[in-house]
The first five atom37 places (N, CA, C, CB, O) and aatype in JSON, in Angstrom:
{
  "aatype": [20, 20, 20, 20, 20, 20, 20, 20, 20, 20, 20, 20, 20, 20, 20, 20, 20, 20, 20, 20, 20, 20, 20, 20, 20, 20, 20, 20, 20, 20, 20, 20, 20, 20, 20, 20, 20, 20, 20, 20, 20, 20, 20, 20, 20, 20, 20, 20, 20, 20, 20, 20, 20, 20, 20, 20, 20, 20, 20, 20, 20, 20, 20, 20, 20, 20, 20, 20, 20, 20, 20, 20, 20, 20, 20, 20, 20, 20, 20, 20, 20, 20, 20, 20, 20, 20, 20, 20, 20, 20, 20, 20, 20, 20, 20, 20, 20, 20, 20, 20, 20, 20, 20, 20, 20, 20, 20, 20, 20],
  "atom_mask": [
    [1, 1, 1, 1, 1],
    [1, 1, 1, 1, 1],
    [1, 1, 1, 1, 1],
    [1, 1, 1, 1, 1],
    [1, 1, 1, 1, 1],
    [1, 1, 1, 1, 1],
    [1, 1, 1, 1, 1],
    [1, 1, 1, 1, 1],
    [1, 1, 1, 1, 1],
    [1, 1, 1, 1, 1],
    [1, 1, 1, 1, 1],
    [1, 1, 1, 1, 1],
    [1, 1, 1, 1, 1],
    [1, 1, 1, 1, 1],
    [1, 1, 1, 1, 1],
    [1, 1, 1, 1, 1],
    [1, 1, 1, 1, 1],
    [1, 1, 1, 1, 1],
    [1, 1, 1, 1, 1],
    [1, 1, 1, 1, 1],
    [1, 1, 1, 1, 1],
    [1, 1, 1, 1, 1],
    [1, 1, 1, 1, 1],
    [1, 1, 1, 1, 1],
    [1, 1, 1, 1, 1],
    [1, 1, 1, 1, 1],
    [1, 1, 1, 1, 1],
    [1, 1, 1, 1, 1],
    [1, 1, 1, 1, 1],
    [1, 1, 1, 1, 1],
    [1, 1, 1, 1, 1],
    [1, 1, 1, 1, 1],
    [1, 1, 1, 1, 1],
    [1, 1, 1, 1, 1],
    [1, 1, 1, 1, 1],
    [1, 1, 1, 1, 1],
    [1, 1, 1, 1, 1],
    [1, 1, 1, 1, 1],
    [1, 1, 1, 1, 1],
    [1, 1, 1, 1, 1],
    [1, 1, 1, 1, 1],
    [1, 1, 1, 1, 1],
    [1, 1, 1, 1, 1],
    [1, 1, 1, 1, 1],
    [1, 1, 1, 1, 1],
    [1, 1, 1, 1, 1],
    [1, 1, 1, 1, 1],
    [1, 1, 1, 1, 1],
    [1, 1, 1, 1, 1],
    [1, 1, 1, 1, 1],
    [1, 1, 1, 1, 1],
    [1, 1, 1, 1, 1],
    [1, 1, 1, 1, 1],
    [1, 1, 1, 1, 1],
    [1, 1, 1, 1, 1],
    [1, 1, 1, 1, 1],
    [1, 1, 1, 1, 1],
    [1, 1, 1, 1, 1],
    [1, 1, 1, 1, 1],
    [1, 1, 1, 1, 1],
    [1, 1, 1, 1, 1],
    [1, 1, 1, 1, 1],
    [1, 1, 1, 1, 1],
    [1, 1, 1, 1, 1],
    [1, 1, 1, 1, 1],
    [1, 1, 1, 1, 1],
    [1, 1, 1, 1, 1],
    [1, 1, 1, 1, 1],
    [1, 1, 1, 1, 1],
    [1, 1, 1, 1, 1],
    [1, 1, 1, 1, 1],
    [1, 1, 1, 1, 1],
    [1, 1, 1, 1, 1],
    [1, 1, 1, 1, 1],
    [1, 1, 1, 1, 1],
    [1, 1, 1, 1, 1],
    [1, 1, 1, 1, 1],
    [1, 1, 1, 1, 1],
    [1, 1, 1, 1, 1],
    [1, 1, 1, 1, 1],
    [1, 1, 1, 1, 1],
    [1, 1, 1, 1, 1],
    [1, 1, 1, 1, 1],
    [1, 1, 1, 1, 1],
    [1, 1, 1, 1, 1],
    [1, 1, 1, 1, 1],
    [1, 1, 1, 1, 1],
    [1, 1, 1, 1, 1],
    [1, 1, 1, 1, 1],
    [1, 1, 1, 1, 1],
    [1, 1, 1, 1, 1],
    [1, 1, 1, 1, 1],
    [1, 1, 1, 1, 1],
    [1, 1, 1, 1, 1],
    [1, 1, 1, 1, 1],
    [1, 1, 1, 1, 1],
    [1, 1, 1, 1, 1],
    [1, 1, 1, 1, 1],
    [1, 1, 1, 1, 1],
    [1, 1, 1, 1, 1],
    [1, 1, 1, 1, 1],
    [1, 1, 1, 1, 1],
    [1, 1, 1, 1, 1],
    [1, 1, 1, 1, 1],
    [1, 1, 1, 1, 1],
    [1, 1, 1, 1, 1],
    [1, 1, 1, 1, 1],
    [1, 1, 1, 1, 1],
    [1, 1, 1, 1, 1]
  ],
  "atom_positions": [
    [[-11.31, 6.42, -13.92], [-11.9, 7.44, -12.99], [-13.64, 7.2, -13.02], [-11.4, 9.1, -13.56], [-14.31, 7.23, -14.05]],
    [[-14.08, 7.02, -11.92], [-15.32, 6.64, -11.48], [-16.28, 8.05, -11.16], [-15.07, 5.68, -10.16], [-15.73, 9.07, -10.73]],
    [[-17.61, 8.02, -11.41], [-18.33, 9.04, -10.66], [-18.97, 8.65, -9.63], [-19.19, 9.67, -11.35], [-19.48, 9.42, -8.81]],
    [[-19.0, 7.21, -9.55], [-20.06, 6.91, -8.34], [-19.15, 6.49, -7.23], [-21.26, 5.64, -8.66], [-18.54, 5.44, -7.46]],
    [[-18.92, 7.08, -6.06], [-18.23, 6.62, -4.9], [-18.2, 5.39, -4.38], [-18.54, 7.24, -4.03], [-17.15, 4.95, -3.91]],
    [[-19.28, 4.69, -4.37], [-19.55, 3.42, -4.35], [-18.88, 2.33, -5.05], [-20.59, 3.38, -4.63], [-18.17, 1.46, -4.55]],
    [[-19.17, 2.49, -6.21], [-18.21, 1.9, -7.41], [-16.88, 1.57, -7.37], [-18.14, 2.69, -8.39], [-16.31, 0.51, -7.63]],
    [[-16.39, 2.86, -6.94], [-15.0, 3.47, -7.01], [-14.8, 2.49, -5.86], [-14.68, 5.28, -6.8], [-14.26, 1.42, -6.14]],
    [[-15.25, 2.79, -4.31], [-14.56, 2.06, -3.03], [-14.51, 0.33, -3.41], [-15.65, 2.4, -1.43], [-13.63, -0.42, -2.98]],
    [[-15.51, -0.05, -4.2], [-16.07, -1.38, -4.26], [-14.88, -2.27, -5.43], [-17.92, -1.23, -4.88], [-14.53, -3.44, -5.34]],
    [[-14.41, -1.18, -6.56], [-13.47, -1.69, -7.42], [-12.22, -1.45, -6.41], [-13.44, -0.94, -8.96], [-11.45, -2.34, -6.77]],
    [[-11.62, -0.81, -5.44], [-10.5, -0.53, -4.69], [-10.42, -1.72, -3.57], [-10.62, 0.97, -4.07], [-9.34, -2.26, -3.29]],
    [[-11.54, -2.05, -3.03], [-11.79, -3.34, -2.17], [-11.27, -4.53, -3.34], [-13.7, -3.52, -1.61], [-10.24, -5.16, -3.1]],
    [[-11.79, -4.71, -4.19], [-11.5, -5.81, -4.9], [-10.1, -5.9, -5.58], [-12.5, -5.92, -5.81], [-9.58, -6.97, -5.87]],
    [[-9.48, -4.59, -5.81], [-8.3, -4.79, -6.09], [-7.14, -4.85, -4.88], [-8.1, -3.86, -7.0], [-6.04, -5.37, -5.08]],
    [[-7.44, -4.41, -3.94], [-6.54, -4.78, -2.9], [-6.69, -6.4, -2.38], [-6.83, -3.75, -1.7], [-5.8, -7.09, -1.88]],
    [[-7.87, -6.71, -2.62], [-8.1, -8.21, -2.34], [-6.91, -9.36, -3.31], [-9.92, -8.5, -2.84], [-6.14, -10.29, -3.08]],
    [[-7.38, -8.59, -4.4], [-6.4, -9.47, -5.54], [-4.89, -9.3, -5.27], [-6.62, -8.91, -7.19], [-3.99, -10.09, -5.54]],
    [[-4.81, -8.02, -4.63], [-2.97, -8.02, -4.16], [-2.62, -8.41, -3.27], [-2.21, -6.95, -3.97], [-1.42, -8.65, -3.15]],
    [[-3.41, -8.61, -2.36], [-3.17, -9.31, -1.11], [-3.17, -10.98, -0.61], [-4.05, -8.74, -0.43], [-2.6, -11.67, 0.24]],
    [[-4.06, -11.14, -1.59], [-4.01, -12.73, -1.9], [-2.93, -13.34, -1.67], [-4.24, -13.1, -3.19], [-2.06, -13.27, -2.54]],
    [[-2.67, -14.06, -0.49], [-1.1, -14.56, -0.27], [-1.06, -16.39, -1.36], [-0.78, -14.85, 2.1], [-0.05, -17.07, -1.52]],
    [[-2.18, -16.65, -1.78], [-1.87, -18.25, -2.56], [-2.06, -17.43, -4.06], [-3.36, -19.97, -2.16], [-2.89, -18.09, -4.69]],
    [[-1.84, -16.86, -4.45], [-2.21, -16.44, -5.94], [-0.79, -16.17, -6.7], [-3.24, -14.96, -5.98], [-0.12, -15.47, -5.94]],
    [[-0.33, -16.35, -7.49], [0.91, -16.24, -7.99], [0.69, -14.97, -8.99], [1.42, -17.64, -8.66], [-0.4, -14.78, -9.53]],
    [[1.74, -14.17, -9.19], [1.77, -12.96, -9.87], [1.21, -12.75, -11.26], [3.0, -12.63, -9.9], [0.74, -11.69, -11.66]],
    [[1.31, -13.71, -11.85], [0.65, -13.74, -13.21], [-0.7, -13.74, -13.16], [1.01, -14.83, -13.97], [-1.4, -12.96, -13.8]],
    [[-1.22, -14.9, -12.16], [-2.9, -14.92, -12.08], [-3.09, -13.47, -11.57], [-3.67, -16.2, -10.9], [-3.78, -12.78, -12.33]],
    [[-2.69, -12.94, -10.61], [-3.0, -11.68, -10.25], [-3.18, -10.6, -11.19], [-2.17, -11.33, -9.49], [-4.15, -9.85, -11.33]],
    [[-2.23, -10.63, -11.72], [-2.38, -9.26, -13.23], [-3.4, -9.87, -14.29], [-0.51, -8.96, -14.38], [-4.25, -9.17, -14.84]],
    [[-3.28, -11.03, -14.5], [-4.6, -11.04, -15.09], [-6.16, -10.91, -14.49], [-4.55, -12.11, -15.64], [-7.06, -10.49, -15.22]],
    [[-6.38, -11.26, -13.3], [-7.18, -10.66, -12.47], [-7.57, -9.28, -12.62], [-6.7, -10.81, -11.4], [-8.7, -8.85, -12.84]],
    [[-6.44, -8.63, -12.45], [-6.5, -7.1, -12.36], [-6.92, -6.78, -13.49], [-5.28, -6.34, -12.07], [-7.9, -6.03, -13.51]],
    [[-6.28, -7.27, -14.88], [-6.63, -6.66, -16.3], [-8.11, -7.09, -16.73], [-5.51, -7.22, -17.48], [-8.79, -6.49, -17.56]],
    [[-8.42, -8.05, -16.14], [-9.9, -8.64, -16.21], [-10.7, -7.56, -15.54], [-10.12, -10.17, -15.39], [-11.41, -6.93, -16.33]],
    [[-10.77, -7.12, -14.07], [-11.01, -6.47, -13.39], [-11.24, -4.62, -13.86], [-10.11, -6.94, -12.59], [-12.28, -3.96, -13.78]],
    [[-9.92, -4.21, -14.33], [-9.8, -3.07, -14.51], [-10.09, -2.67, -16.29], [-8.45, -2.78, -13.86], [-10.68, -1.66, -16.68]],
    [[-9.59, -3.56, -17.03], [-9.89, -3.63, -18.28], [-8.18, -3.54, -18.98], [-11.08, -2.35, -18.65], [-7.2, -2.9, -18.6]],
    [[-8.38, -4.44, -20.07], [-6.69, -4.57, -20.83], [-6.43, -2.77, -21.13], [-6.7, -5.79, -22.89], [-5.25, -2.43, -21.21]],
    [[-7.38, -1.8, -21.27], [-6.75, -0.59, -21.53], [-6.16, -0.12, -20.38], [-7.58, 0.35, -22.06], [-5.75, 1.04, -20.45]],
    [[-6.05, -0.55, -19.61], [-5.35, 0.26, -18.25], [-3.94, -1.14, -18.28], [-6.81, 0.34, -16.23], [-3.36, -1.36, -17.21]],
    [[-3.59, -1.83, -19.35], [-2.51, -2.26, -18.77], [-1.11, -2.02, -18.23], [-2.43, -2.75, -19.23], [-0.45, -2.87, -17.63]],
    [[-0.74, -0.79, -18.5], [0.31, -0.09, -18.16], [0.17, 0.43, -16.47], [0.4, 1.08, -19.26], [1.19, 0.55, -15.8]],
    [[-1.39, 0.76, -15.8], [-1.46, 1.13, -14.77], [-1.53, -0.49, -13.88], [-2.63, 2.23, -14.75], [-1.44, -0.44, -12.66]],
    [[-1.71, -1.87, -14.56], [-1.74, -2.97, -14.11], [-0.09, -3.35, -13.32], [-2.25, -3.84, -15.34], [0.32, -3.68, -12.21]],
    [[0.44, -3.08, -14.59], [1.96, -2.88, -14.39], [2.75, -2.26, -13.34], [2.36, -2.26, -15.3], [3.68, -2.73, -12.69]],
    [[2.27, -1.28, -13.31], [2.7, -0.12, -12.38], [2.23, -0.99, -10.77], [1.64, 1.66, -12.82], [3.12, -1.46, -10.06]],
    [[1.08, -1.07, -10.46], [0.45, -1.66, -9.29], [1.2, -2.9, -8.81], [-0.98, -2.0, -9.6], [1.59, -3.29, -7.71]],
    [[1.24, -3.39, -10.16], [2.1, -5.11, -9.66], [3.55, -5.06, -9.34], [2.14, -6.38, -11.05], [4.16, -5.87, -8.63]],
    [[3.95, -4.21, -9.82], [5.33, -3.85, -9.57], [5.68, -3.2, -7.94], [5.67, -2.74, -10.76], [6.68, -3.5, -7.3]],
    [[4.81, -2.44, -7.59], [4.48, -1.84, -6.42], [3.56, -2.54, -5.14], [3.85, -0.75, -6.91], [3.34, -2.16, -3.99]],
    [[3.23, -3.54, -5.78], [2.22, -4.65, -4.95], [2.76, -4.45, -3.54], [2.37, -6.48, -5.47], [2.09, -3.72, -2.81]],
    [[3.87, -4.99, -3.04], [4.26, -5.03, -1.49], [4.09, -3.68, -0.83], [5.81, -5.49, -1.26], [3.51, -3.72, 0.26]],
    [[4.5, -2.4, -1.29], [4.25, -1.11, -0.79], [3.13, -0.77, -0.76], [4.79, -0.23, -1.3], [2.79, 0.01, 0.13]],
    [[2.01, -1.3, -1.89], [0.39, -0.88, -1.87], [-0.25, -2.0, -0.91], [-0.44, -0.93, -3.59], [-1.33, -1.71, -0.4]],
    [[0.11, -2.81, -0.73], [-0.32, -3.92, 0.19], [-0.05, -3.55, 1.69], [0.47, -5.27, -0.18], [-0.92, -3.27, 2.52]],
    [[1.22, -3.59, 1.87], [2.04, -3.32, 3.42], [1.07, -1.79, 4.13], [4.3, -2.77, 3.02], [0.42, -1.6, 5.16]],
    [[1.34, -1.15, 3.18], [0.97, 0.4, 3.4], [-0.43, 0.72, 3.72], [1.28, 1.2, 2.15], [-0.76, 1.51, 4.6]],
    [[-1.37, -0.04, 2.82], [-2.67, 0.01, 3.1], [-2.95, -0.55, 4.15], [-3.36, -0.41, 2.26], [-3.67, -0.01, 4.99]],
    [[-2.47, -1.66, 4.3], [-3.24, -2.81, 5.4], [-2.8, -1.88, 7.01], [-2.25, -4.97, 5.28], [-3.4, -1.81, 8.08]],
    [[-1.68, -1.36, 6.61], [-1.32, -0.4, 8.01], [-2.08, 0.96, 8.07], [0.37, 0.05, 8.05], [-2.39, 1.33, 9.2]],
    [[-2.36, 1.6, 7.23], [-3.15, 2.66, 7.62], [-4.72, 2.21, 8.0], [-3.09, 3.7, 6.46], [-5.51, 2.98, 8.54]],
    [[-5.01, 0.91, 7.65], [-6.13, 0.57, 7.77], [-6.28, -0.12, 9.35], [-6.42, -0.26, 6.56], [-7.42, -0.31, 9.78]],
    [[-5.27, -0.43, 10.07], [-4.8, -1.35, 11.29], [-6.3, -0.61, 12.15], [-2.74, -0.97, 12.12], [-6.56, 0.59, 12.1]],
    [[-6.82, -1.27, 12.63], [-8.11, -1.09, 13.46], [-7.69, -0.88, 15.32], [-9.17, -2.7, 13.14], [-8.44, -0.85, 16.29]],
    [[-6.16, -0.78, 15.21], [-6.13, -1.16, 16.9], [-4.64, -1.31, 17.21], [-7.0, -2.75, 17.36], [-3.96, -1.78, 16.29]],
    [[-4.11, -1.05, 18.16], [-2.79, -1.22, 18.76], [-2.24, -2.95, 18.12], [-3.02, -1.07, 20.72], [-1.22, -3.24, 17.49]],
    [[-3.13, -3.64, 18.5], [-2.74, -5.03, 18.31], [-2.77, -5.43, 17.04], [-3.48, -5.88, 19.01], [-2.08, -6.4, 16.72]],
    [[-3.61, -4.75, 16.03], [-3.43, -5.29, 14.9], [-2.52, -4.39, 13.95], [-4.71, -5.59, 14.39], [-2.39, -4.65, 12.75]],
    [[-1.87, -3.25, 14.62], [-0.68, -2.56, 13.6], [0.3, -3.61, 14.17], [-0.13, -0.62, 13.85], [0.93, -4.31, 13.37]],
    [[0.49, -3.79, 15.69], [1.86, -4.64, 16.01], [1.8, -5.87, 15.28], [2.08, -5.03, 17.59], [2.93, -6.32, 15.1]],
    [[0.71, -6.71, 14.7], [1.02, -7.64, 14.17], [1.36, -7.35, 13.0], [0.3, -8.42, 14.27], [2.43, -7.81, 12.61]],
    [[0.78, -6.75, 12.33], [1.13, -6.14, 10.66], [2.77, -6.01, 10.68], [0.32, -4.25, 10.25], [3.56, -6.68, 10.01]],
    [[3.08, -4.95, 11.65], [4.16, -4.67, 11.96], [5.66, -5.89, 11.8], [3.77, -4.23, 13.24], [6.61, -5.81, 11.02]],
    [[5.35, -6.9, 12.81], [5.9, -7.76, 12.99], [5.83, -8.91, 11.67], [5.46, -8.05, 14.22], [6.72, -9.73, 11.46]],
    [[4.81, -8.82, 10.98], [5.16, -9.45, 9.85], [5.71, -8.72, 8.46], [4.07, -10.15, 9.61], [6.08, -9.34, 7.46]],
    [[5.69, -7.52, 8.58], [6.16, -6.34, 7.7], [8.08, -7.01, 8.42], [5.23, -4.14, 8.31], [8.8, -7.46, 7.53]],
    [[8.49, -7.01, 9.42], [10.15, -6.99, 10.07], [10.17, -8.73, 9.47], [10.44, -6.64, 12.45], [11.22, -9.02, 8.91]],
    [[9.15, -9.83, 9.53], [9.56, -10.94, 9.13], [9.76, -10.72, 7.64], [8.67, -12.01, 9.53], [9.88, -11.91, 7.36]],
    [[9.88, -10.18, 6.63], [9.87, -10.42, 5.25], [11.08, -8.94, 4.8], [7.95, -10.38, 4.54], [11.23, -7.82, 5.29]],
    [[11.66, -9.58, 3.78], [12.63, -8.81, 3.4], [12.25, -7.33, 2.59], [13.42, -9.71, 2.61], [12.95, -6.32, 2.55]],
    [[11.19, -7.51, 2.1], [10.74, -6.5, 1.22], [9.71, -5.6, 2.47], [9.85, -7.27, -0.33], [9.75, -4.38, 2.56]],
    [[9.17, -6.14, 3.02], [8.59, -5.54, 4.38], [9.66, -4.66, 5.15], [8.1, -6.79, 5.39], [9.4, -3.47, 5.31]],
    [[10.68, -5.09, 5.58], [11.84, -4.46, 6.04], [12.25, -2.91, 5.38], [12.93, -5.49, 5.77], [12.47, -1.84, 5.96]],
    [[12.27, -3.23, 4.0], [12.57, -2.46, 3.14], [11.49, -1.1, 3.32], [12.57, -3.28, 1.82], [11.69, 0.11, 3.29]],
    [[10.54, -1.73, 3.47], [9.09, -0.37, 3.31], [9.48, 0.12, 4.78], [6.84, -1.06, 3.15], [9.59, 1.34, 4.87]],
    [[9.66, -0.44, 5.67], [9.51, 0.29, 7.14], [10.85, 1.25, 7.3], [9.46, -0.98, 8.53], [10.87, 2.28, 7.98]],
    [[12.02, 0.7, 6.48], [12.88, 1.72, 6.87], [12.79, 2.96, 5.86], [14.31, 1.13, 6.96], [13.24, 4.08, 6.12]],
    [[12.24, 2.67, 4.84], [11.84, 4.0, 4.12], [10.76, 4.73, 5.08], [11.14, 3.68, 2.53], [11.09, 5.79, 5.61]],
    [[9.91, 4.36, 5.24], [8.46, 4.9, 6.19], [9.22, 5.65, 7.46], [7.23, 3.31, 6.91], [8.9, 6.74, 7.96]],
    [[10.35, 4.76, 7.87], [10.9, 5.5, 8.88], [11.93, 6.73, 8.59], [11.51, 4.56, 9.67], [11.96, 7.81, 9.19]],
    [[12.52, 6.42, 7.83], [13.14, 7.6, 7.0], [12.28, 8.69, 6.79], [13.58, 7.19, 5.65], [12.72, 9.76, 7.21]],
    [[11.15, 8.71, 6.24], [10.15, 9.45, 5.67], [10.12, 10.27, 7.01], [8.74, 8.64, 5.08], [10.75, 11.32, 7.16]],
    [[9.34, 9.71, 7.94], [9.14, 10.12, 9.4], [10.37, 10.93, 9.8], [8.96, 8.81, 10.4], [10.1, 12.12, 9.95]],
    [[11.31, 10.7, 9.97], [12.49, 11.4, 10.34], [12.17, 12.8, 9.88], [13.82, 10.79, 9.7], [11.8, 13.77, 10.56]],
    [[12.47, 12.67, 8.19], [12.37, 13.98, 7.61], [11.32, 14.85, 7.79], [12.45, 13.9, 6.42], [11.38, 16.07, 7.94]],
    [[10.17, 14.02, 7.75], [8.83, 14.68, 8.32], [8.76, 16.0, 9.61], [8.06, 13.36, 8.95], [8.26, 17.13, 9.64]],
    [[9.63, 15.05, 10.71], [9.85, 15.58, 11.83], [11.2, 16.68, 11.86], [9.95, 14.4, 12.73], [11.39, 17.4, 12.85]],
    [[12.09, 16.71, 10.65], [13.27, 17.51, 11.13], [12.6, 18.7, 10.4], [14.97, 17.02, 10.66], [12.89, 19.82, 10.81]],
    [[11.6, 18.58, 9.22], [10.77, 19.55, 8.67], [10.29, 20.32, 9.69], [9.73, 19.03, 7.91], [10.69, 21.47, 9.86]],
    [[9.34, 19.72, 10.5], [8.54, 20.54, 11.59], [9.22, 21.06, 12.4], [7.66, 19.91, 12.34], [8.86, 22.1, 12.93]],
    [[10.41, 20.43, 12.69], [11.01, 21.13, 14.05], [11.85, 22.48, 13.24], [12.3, 19.85, 15.12], [12.0, 23.36, 14.09]],
    [[12.15, 22.7, 12.55], [12.86, 23.68, 11.54], [11.69, 24.53, 11.44], [13.46, 23.05, 9.99], [11.67, 25.64, 11.97]],
    [[10.82, 24.11, 10.86], [9.39, 25.31, 10.65], [9.03, 26.19, 12.21], [7.56, 24.17, 10.17], [8.76, 27.38, 12.38]],
    [[9.18, 25.04, 13.21], [8.95, 25.77, 14.78], [9.78, 26.92, 14.96], [9.36, 24.79, 16.08], [9.47, 28.04, 15.36]],
    [[11.47, 26.21, 14.4], [12.59, 27.08, 14.87], [12.4, 28.54, 13.97], [14.19, 26.24, 14.58], [12.67, 29.63, 14.47]],
    [[12.12, 28.46, 13.17], [12.05, 29.78, 12.14], [10.83, 30.45, 12.83], [11.75, 29.41, 10.25], [10.93, 31.6, 13.25]],
    [[9.39, 29.57, 12.97], [8.72, 30.71, 13.65], [8.66, 31.36, 14.87], [7.82, 30.54, 13.59], [7.95, 32.28, 15.27]],
    [[9.81, 30.5, 15.54], [9.99, 31.48, 17.01], [11.03, 32.44, 17.15], [10.28, 30.63, 18.27], [11.13, 33.1, 18.18]]
  ]
}
């Protein structure tokens, strides 16, 4: 927890850069995160590493700057087995949210 929003954002950007680095082995990523976040955050680092593909793909998808950027990322996700699993889960979640919204609309009518 950081009081300064600028410090927190800078740290979040550094964490995402470490997680997103395609040329870095998982052990090296984990070590970099531990150095950045402190060894006291070991359990948190393990959780982040376990969910790395989800964090990276979803964060990049959320920060896509336009349709072309989003389409390129979706193409990359479809080419990756883990990315395909994430897309399937996101699609299922979207369908559930739409069904809930439709049910709420029917109840209001």
